[in-house]
Structure formats: structure tokens, C-alpha cells
Residue, then its C-alpha position, 0 to 999 in steps of 0.5 A: m811252546a806256549a808263547y808261539g801257540a798263544l800268538v797264533s791263537l790270538m791272530h785266529i781271534i782277530d781274523r775271525l772277528e774281522n771276517h765273520p759275517s756278523p761278529p759280536i763286537s768290532l775292533d778298532n782298525q788302528q788297534v788291529e793293525s798294531l796287534t797284527e804288526i806286533v804279533t807278526f814280529l814276535q812270531d818271526f822273532l820266536d822262529a829265530y830265537i835261541s833261548p839262553v835257558v834252552d838246556d834248562h829242563i826245569e825253568a821256562d824261558p822268562l821272555e817267552r813266559r812274558i810274551a805268553d802272559a801278555v797275549y793271554a791278557v789281550e785274549d782275556v780283554i777281547e773275549s770277555q767283551i765278546v761274552l759280555q756283549i752277547e749276554n747283554q743282548s740276550t734274554i736267554i742266558g743268565r737272567s729271566p725277563v720276569d726277574n726283578r733282580s735283573t733290573i736291580r743288577r742293571k742299575m747297580s751295574s751302571f753305577i759301578i761302571l761309572f765309579l770304576d771309570l772315575c777310579k781308572w782315570a784317576t789311576i786309583v784302580k788297577w785292571e785286576d780290580v776292574n775285573a773283580a768288580d765286574d765279577f761282583v756285579g754279575r757279568c755287567p756289560v763293559d761299555r765300548n770306551e772302557f773296552y778300547l782303553d783296556l785293549q790299548q793298555v795290554i797292546e802297550e804292554m806287548n809293544l814293550i815286549k816287542k822292543e825288548a825282543m828287538e834289542f835281544s835280536a841285535a845282540a843275539q845276531l852278533q853272538t851267533k856269528v861269533t859262536s858259528t865260527h868256533g862250532g864243531s861237530s862231534s858225536t857224543v852219543k853214549e854207546i849201547v850194546m848191540v842187540g836185536f838188530k841183526e837182520v837190519l845189520v845184515e841188510v845194510l851190510d849187504k848194501l854196503t858190500g854188494g849191489k850197484l857200483s854207483r855211489q849209493i846213499i843208505s838212510i837209517m830212519g827211526m825215532g830218537g833213542i831207537g838205536k840208529t847211531t848204535l847200528v851205524r857204529h857197529l857197521f863202521e867198526h865191522a871188519h868187512v867194512k874196513h876191508r871193503f873201503d879205502i876211506c871211512a869217515w864219520t861226521t855228525i850233522s845235527q839240526t844246526y849244521n855247519v857246512k864248512e866244519t862238516l867238510r873239514e871233519v871229513l877231510f881230516q878223517a880221510s887225509g889227516n889234513s885239517g884244512s884249517d886255512l881253507s874256505e868252504g869252496e876250497l875245502g870241498l874241492k880238496l875233499y873231492q880231489y882226495l876222494s876221487g879214485m877211492r872207494y869211500l864210506i861216509i857216515m852222516d849221523d843225525m841229519w834233519s834236513v835235505e838242505v845240508w846234503d844239497k850243499i855238500k853233495f857235489f864234493f862226494p864223487d861218483c866213480n862207479d867204484g861202490s862208494r857208499i854214504i850212510v845217513t841216520t835221521r829221524m825224518s822218514n821223508l828224507t829218503s825220498q828227498l836224497g835221490e838215489s837212496y835206500g831206506v831202512g826203518m828201525k823198529f822197536l825191539d821184540e820181547a826177547s831182544s829187549w830182555d837180551l839187551f837188558t841182561q847184557t847191560v845190567f849183568g854183562g856175562e854174569c848170571f841173572p839172579h833168579e829172585l830179580e827175574d820177574i821184576g826185571k821182566n816187568i821193567v823191560a816190558n815197561c820200556k816198550g822196546l825202546p833201546l835207549s830206555i832199556a839201556t838207560i834203566g839197565g845202566l842205572l841198575a848195573k850201578s845200584e844195589r841188587t835187592r828186590e826192594y830197590w828193583m821194585h822201586i825202579e819198576q814203580n817209577l820207571n818213566s820218571i827215572v828214565i826221564t830225570n835220572n840221566d839228564e846228560f844222556c837220555l833226556k837230552i837225546l829225547r828232548l832234542s826232537y822237541t827242541y829243534l821242532p819248528n815252532y808251529l809244530k810244538p803246540c801240536f806235539l805238546y798236546m799229545g800229552v793230553f791223552e792217556e799213556d799207550r792210547s790209540i788216538r783217532a787222528s780226526a779227533l786229535m785234529k779237531l782239537w788242534v783246530s779248536e785250540g787255535f794252534l794251526k797257523p793259517v795258510s792262504g788257500k788251505c782250510l784248517e783241516t788240511i793244515a792239521k793233516e800236514y802237521l800230523k804227517e810232519l810229526v809222523d815223519r819226524n818219528l815223534i808220533l807213531v802211526d797206529k793204523l792207516g786208512f785206505s787213502g794212506n792218511v793216518k787213522f789212529c796214532k800213538i806216542h811213545d811213553l818216553l816222548r809223552d813224558v818229555c811232553l809233560k815236562e815241557v808242559e809243566k814248565d811252560r804251564f801249557y795245560r794242567i793234568i788233574g787226576k784227583p781233586p786239587s786244592v785250587i787251580h790258578n789261571e790255567r788256560r787248559v785243564v785235563f781230567k784223568k779221573s772225573g766225578s762230582w767233585v769237578i763241580g765243587e769249590v775248585s771251579r771258582s778259580w777257572s775264570h781264565a780257562r779256555s779248555i776243559i777236557c776229560d780224557g780218562e776212564g770213569r764218570n764224565f762230568e757236567r759243565p762247571h760254573n764260571l767258564r764264560l771264556l771256554r772254547t773247548f769243552k770235551s766232557c766225554a771220556r773218549d772219542t768213542a764215548g757213548v757206549f752207555s745204557k739208556e738207564d744211565t742218562e739221568g746221572h752225573g756227567f749228562n748235560f742239558l744243552d741249554n746249560v752247555f750253550q751258555l758257553v757262548n765263546s765255545r768252538l768245540l763241544a763234545v757232551r753226553l746228553h741228559q734224556e730230558s734235554k731239549f735243543p734250545s734256540s740259544i745255539k744261535l749265540l755260539w758265534n764261533l762254534h766249529t764242532l758239536i758232538v752229542y751222544c744221546w739215546h733219544e732223538v733231538i729236534a734242532p731249532i731252525e737257528i742251527w742253519k745260521l751257524h756260519q762257522l760250524r764244521h762238524l755236527k755229530f749226533r751219535l746213538a739216536g739222531l738229530i731231526l733238522p727242520d726245513p731251512p729258513s727262507e733267509m739264505v745262509i750258506m754253511e760253507n764251512l760244514q764238512t761233517l753232518r752225522g746222525a741227521k734223521n729223516l732229512y728232506l733233501n732238496e735243492d734248497v738244502v744241498k745249496r746250504i751245505p755245498n762243501v760237506k764231505k761226510l754225511h750220515l743219514i737215518y731214515r725210518s719209514e714209520e716216523m716219516k709216515s707219521l710226519r706225512k713226509l714219506k710220500q712227499m720225499e718219494r715224489a720229490n726224489c729226495l735221494s737223487y739230490l745227493e749227486c749235487l754234493s760235489k765234495l762228498e767223500n763219505l756217505c752212510c745211509i741207514f734205512r729202517d722200517g721198510c722204507d728202502d725199496e722204492y725210496l732207494q731206487r732213484i738214489s744218485f751218488p756224486h762221483s767224488l764219493k770214496k766211502l759208501k755204507l748202506t744199511l737196508s731195513t729189509g732183504h728185498l731191495e735188488l742189489v745187482e742194479m745198485l752195485e752196477k750203479i755203485g761200480t761206476l763211481p771212479l774214486l770209490q775205495k770202500i763199500v759196506l752193504h748190509h742186507g738186500r738181496f740178489k733176486t736171481g742168485k747171481w752177481d756177474t761183475i763187469e769189466g771197468q767197474f770198481r776201479s779204485l775199490k780197496l775194501l768190499q764188505l757184504n753182510s747178510c745179503r740174501g740170495l747170492e749163490n753164484w758170484m762170477t768174476a771173469e778177470s782179476s782186473h774187475f777189482p784191480l786194487l782190492q785189498e780186503l774182502h769181508l763176507q758175513g752171513l752169505r750162507q748160500l754162496e757156493e764159492i769165492p771166484s778164484e780170480v779174486g785170489e789172483i788180485a795182486t793187491l789182495k791182503s785179507i779175506t774174512l768169512e763169518d757165518c758163510s757156507e762151507s763151500a765158500v770156506e773151502s773155496a777160500k782155502k783153495i785160493v790160499e793153496e794156489q797162491e802158496d804154490i806160487y809165492g811160498d813163504q812170501l805170500d802176503l794173503h791172510v784168510r780168517t774164517i769165523l764159524r758159528y759152531r765147531d766143525e772139526r773138518l773146517q777147523s782142520l784146514a787151518n795153517p799160518n795163512f788160513e785162520v779158523t776160529v769159532r765164535g765165542y772161543 
């Protein structure tokens, strides 16, 4: 919700000003205390608040809207003062020291401020008028007294809202008590035709009717609308189940569960006794006594938390008679919390099952009209395998005219119809997942609507945006990135975010959101005015805090930008041309002008057109936290970066290398510094010792002279990407100096470093790399060597001792003796090994599979002299895939032999896939292909 997110964001601003080593402004202690007390109260209030318009999908809650607007007003006052103070102290931004107009402006500003002070004390001029006059004089600085008065005014408004919330809380507590004594549990879920889950049904049925005699819990997991309740309903009605169990009972738990009503419902279905006059404890005892000696099946539908089970589990006896409890949940992590439980995950329907469900829903036993079949298949494809979506659209079409025109209309408007046409069913179910989210997760979930439909979203980019937006509620002892990972995991566990790809460490690398849930996001966003998505030039944008562009171009810089003075985020996420920084964005925190987080795939010739920024313009955004821009080829790196007092993330795509000013070493808050495509030349640090303790990512640093002084300033860096070019270092007279200083040995001092990439060009890797030292914290390592002369055996022996290393990628280098004999006890954590164009390797000897005990993926490219892959590699229990590209025929044949040996052992259960990529057609090698051994020819 916008209100809660705004409160968290405001506290971030206050905390940053209070804890920053050199804040641009200072706040009055009493005002800070007042704000902190009010914000804390309102956060607690919203956590317990049940909106009276919670079922209204159109209007925002008026109280939440007032809270959000009041918080925005506080932010505007504080951040406007920050910007004005920085601009007033700088001669770089907005004015030139030789410009006589600046002198006139300052004199004019002094007069107008004096006039406005008199007007304000006489209560003639409103705050909005002061803002308008301030814009008129061209950002003239507001004096401290006026700032404190303005801040006090908005604090008083927040205090009035607090009092109103306190009154509401008192009334709501009474109402909750009355409601809770009359609430009941019943399942009102609309039935859906059972299609596509036969295998799951058989699996669960087997667990119900066989297996252990002890009581067992079976968890059915999946997102809202995936068909959990439908599956369980079919099991509940199954003849074998009814014959097997003496007692079958169904109860719906829901988010707002009631233990007493749950026990009463089960007891009534089991015995016919309602127990209406019994207490909770008496009901539990009665139920326990009745179930004892009976083989029972209890369905607990829609469980959101293990808390309810912890309160009732004692009343369900384990008599070793095969009793079962089935739980349906949207929470993937609930299975492990339930103890003795067996988890079954529900997946989306495949194409054939989706079509079967659709045809049965629309036509029942009738034939499908041939003229509608092509449109029908497009409609089904757009439903993306979600049973709820298919059934809802099918139910609509079953009661509508069967004409091509109408069906084409449905096809074109599919998502909006699924969301709006059956509010009592489809939207209510999908929206439940959002309604009952903890408040701290709601802004993060709503933010998923920023990204394009069906977009695979890089998790690290998403979490950087969450941090920049100020969504993450601080937790003592945890950095914001850790909190972001926990939030993402929780949204995944709730099946609101889908995992698209996992990393080797088990973290989410890419994620997605189902189209229908994204539509729920967008409807909530529109209602709460959380952000605004623009796909074409709008007439005007009034007071938007966040603006997202799906299509961009030069129109962005037009007249419409004049109404963006309150904007905090400008994000371009669509395809097409990116845009330059519009004017009038002084309060902006997030400026992402690159269309995608993988932006930068453009030619050098493109870098003079629209959408390419000059850093001196971008750095006028002195309130910014995240900047992601594509750089104009003539852009320099100005010293004005020192004015960006709260910059967290700077991502730059450019074809030309950029020389950073020495001021970059003084950015206390910087967390991520990334230069893509070319590189960033960092100067030697200043004599003044400033520790960049927040810096976690440094990418694209070119010819960085590592020494004791440098590593002390970046002690917590986790990702480091370095580029070294011999010719450039010689011209700078750095090469010999860096070799003598044993520069790369200082990597060992970076005790938090997890991901290291070093790229060497122009033959600077031989002597330079011999003395490299790696920290034991390293998990990922990529070395790209400039030549094939560096001896790799010694390097691999050094790398193999790293205890946490999971991924190695080596480009070039050579095995001078032609042999690589791995050693027991090395590569203990390695999961991916990739060797590209490593010359000379003929004999790879691995005595035992235990040499790579956790290896999952093996990639070999350009190893034309390799005789074979050791057969022991195929015996590694964790190995999932082998990829060979442009390798020798004998290496390909050895991979085939490994597959055949493993097929003999595991048969159809083999979980190893080999992919071979040939440079040219080879009928003999191509004939080796089978389901576990793929052979492709490059270009085909």
C-alpha cells in the first residue's frame, strides 16, 4: 500500500540525515522525535488496520490516502530543503560564477523571501503559494527558520491524522470482538473442471491410501487459482477415499482463522455434534476423543500460517491407523514447518491440458465449432496455463454468443476480462493474496507491475530498485540487500513471484510474475496512485511520485515534464529508444533511463542520438539514489558527483572509457558502481581517509592499482570486476610499478569478496598473474587472459584450494605439459567448471569422482586436443549437464560413453543431459544423438 511504503520511505530519509557523516541539512531534534513517534504509531496502526473498503476494488481507502499525502508533504519539505541547500552551496549546478543574472537572482530572492515571510506570518499566503513563488525565483534558498516552520506545519497535519487513527482503533477493537464471535468458516470456491492433474491426483491418492500407518500431513502448494482446492475436492469425493476412511471432514482455515470455529466445524462434520455450548478446550477434547480409534481424513483448505496448526494439532490423535490431513496453501515454506509432512507442488497446465479444460468448460460434451478453434487456441495460450483464468474465460464464453467477432473481442481484451468480469470469483481469489500480505511486502509486490508482461526480471536489479525506492523496513544488524533477499524469498514462498532461474547458491537469479497477478498489481497501483505507467504522450501528469515509461522518445522532454516537480522515480522499462533526463526533476531519487537491466547492446555510432546522457546533467539530480544511464560519447565524469550525498547505485553504459574524479572516493553511501562495455579509470585515493564501507559492487574498473590503501577503503566489496590492458598501463608508466608492488596479491585482503572477474588484454597476464592471491571468501571466479601462454596447472592448483568456490570460468591460457591431474580434496564446493579455448590440454586425469564432489555443470569450449572426459566425471552424483562446443571428436565420443554408462545404471531416471555443438556437419557424430545426448550444428 502507498501509505505504508511512504512511512517507511520517510523514516529512511530521517535516519540517513541523522546518521550521515556530513548531512546536507540538520533537523530539529524535537521535530525528529515527533516525526518518529507519529510514523511508528501509524505503521503499527496500518499493520492492524482492516479497511472498511477492503472489498472495494475501485476506490482507495480515504484514511490511507490521507496518510500517504501527509507523508509526501513531509518528504517534499525536507527534500526540497536538501536540494536547495546543496544548490546554494555549489557554483557548479544551475548557475555560472561569471553570470551576472545569478547576482540579480540572489537579490531578488532575498526580497521575495522577506515578502513571503511577512505574508506567511499574516496567514495571507498558503504553503502552495510559497512553493510557486520559490519556483518563480529559480530555486532560491529557503532560510532555516522558514524550513522549520514549514516542517512543523506538516508535522501538525500528521498529528491530526494520528489522533483520528487512534479514535478509529478504539472503535475497531470493539467491532472486531463482536465480529469474531459470529465468524464461520466455509468454502465458497467455485468448482472448476478437473483436467491436467491426473498424475498429481494419483500421487496424492497413493499417499492417502498407502504408505506409513502413522498420521501424515500432505501439503498441496501453489499460487492462487492454480487448482489446489479443485484437486483436493476431487480427492475428498473419490470413491477409494470414502471407502478407506471412517471420517472425512473439510474446513477452510483462511488468513483470519478462528480456532474455535475450526474445531467446531470438524467436530460437526465428524460426529454431527455442533458443540455450540463448548469452550475451545472442551471442543478440542471432544474432537480428540471422537477421532481416537478412527481412521480419519481432514482437509484444511487455504492455510496461510503454521500458527493455526500449532494451536490445533494436539486435538488430532496419531493412532497408527493411516489417518491423513491434507493442507492446501499458497506458502511453499509451510511444508517444512508442519513437521511430518509430504509436499506436492501444483504446476501450470500444459498446452494440451489447458485446451481440454477450456473445451469442457465452454462446450461440455458438444463439438467445438471449427470456425472458432483458432481463436480459442489463442485465448487458451494467453491464459498461460492458469486453471482459474481458463475456467473464468471459459465460463464467460459458455454463456455468450458464439461468433468470431465476439471471440476475437475476448481474445483482444483477455486479461482485463479475467480481472474485471467476474469480481465475485476471479478477482476476489487473486486479490486475496495481496489483501493478506504483510504491509511491509505490499510495496515490493506492487512494484512488480513496473516490468513488462512476461518479463524475466533479474533479481539483483529488482532489489536495487526496492532499496532505492525506500521500501525496505530497516532491521537491526541487517543490510538492506539482505532484507531485500528475505522479502523476495517470502514473496516467492507465497507464490506471488515465480522463480525463473536459480543461481548456484540457491538464491533467485531471475523471477517473473504471472500476467493475472500483474494485472492485480496494476489495479491496486491505479487505485492507490502508487505509480503511473505511460505508454504514449500524456496530456499532463499531476503530482506523480513514480512514472514508468513503456515507450520512450523525444516527447518525454516536452511540455509534460513541467508537471513532474514531485516525481521521485523515472523508469524506462519498455523497448525502443531511451530518453534523456527531463527538466524540473530536482527531487528525483531513481532515474533508470536504460530500457532493460541488460541495456547497453548498442553500437558506437548510436551514442550521439537521443537517450544518451551527459553526466554533468545527470549529476544535477543531487537527491538521487539510483542512476542507470547510457552515456553520450563526449561526456566527461564531472567532480559534481560529490554533491550526490545519498547515491546508492550508479550504472553507466558507455563505449568510451571514463576517468573518474578523485571525489568519487568520498561517496559514503555508494553501494554499487558499474561501468559496462568500456571501463572506468579510478584515480588514486585522496590523502584524506574515507572508508566506503557500503560499497558492495565495483564493476568495470580499468587498470586499478590495488594496494593496501585502496583495499582498506573498500573493505566490504562483494563483487569486483577488473580490466587490465598492458599497452595503456605502459603509456601510464604503471605496468612495472604494479608488477613490482605485486598489485593483485592485495585481493586476498578483501575478506568479503565473493565474485571476482579479471580481464587481461595486450599480453599483461603472464608475470602479472603469477603472484595473484585470492581471498577464501570467493564463490565465483572468472579469468579472461589475453594470450594462451599462462600456465594453467599452477593457477588451477591455487584456485582449487578455495573452500567456498562454486563457479570457475577460464578463458585462454595453456596446459604446457598437456596434462591436468586433479588432486583429492580440491574443488570441494565447485558446481560449475567452464574451460574456454584453453590450449594444450590433451590428458585430463581424475582418479575419483570425489575430486569434484558437488559438480553440476561442465562446459568445455574449443578444447580440440582433449582426448577424453574422464569417466569418473560421469560418476559424480550431482552432475546434471555437460556442454561441449567445438571440441575434439574423441572428447565428444567420451561424453557419449559417459551417457551410455549412466543410462545402463539409471535407465529412464537418468538426470544427466549432454549437449554437443559442432562447427560443421558430421553425420557420424550427429547419429549419436538420443534424448540424453543432444547434437547440434552451429548455425542450424
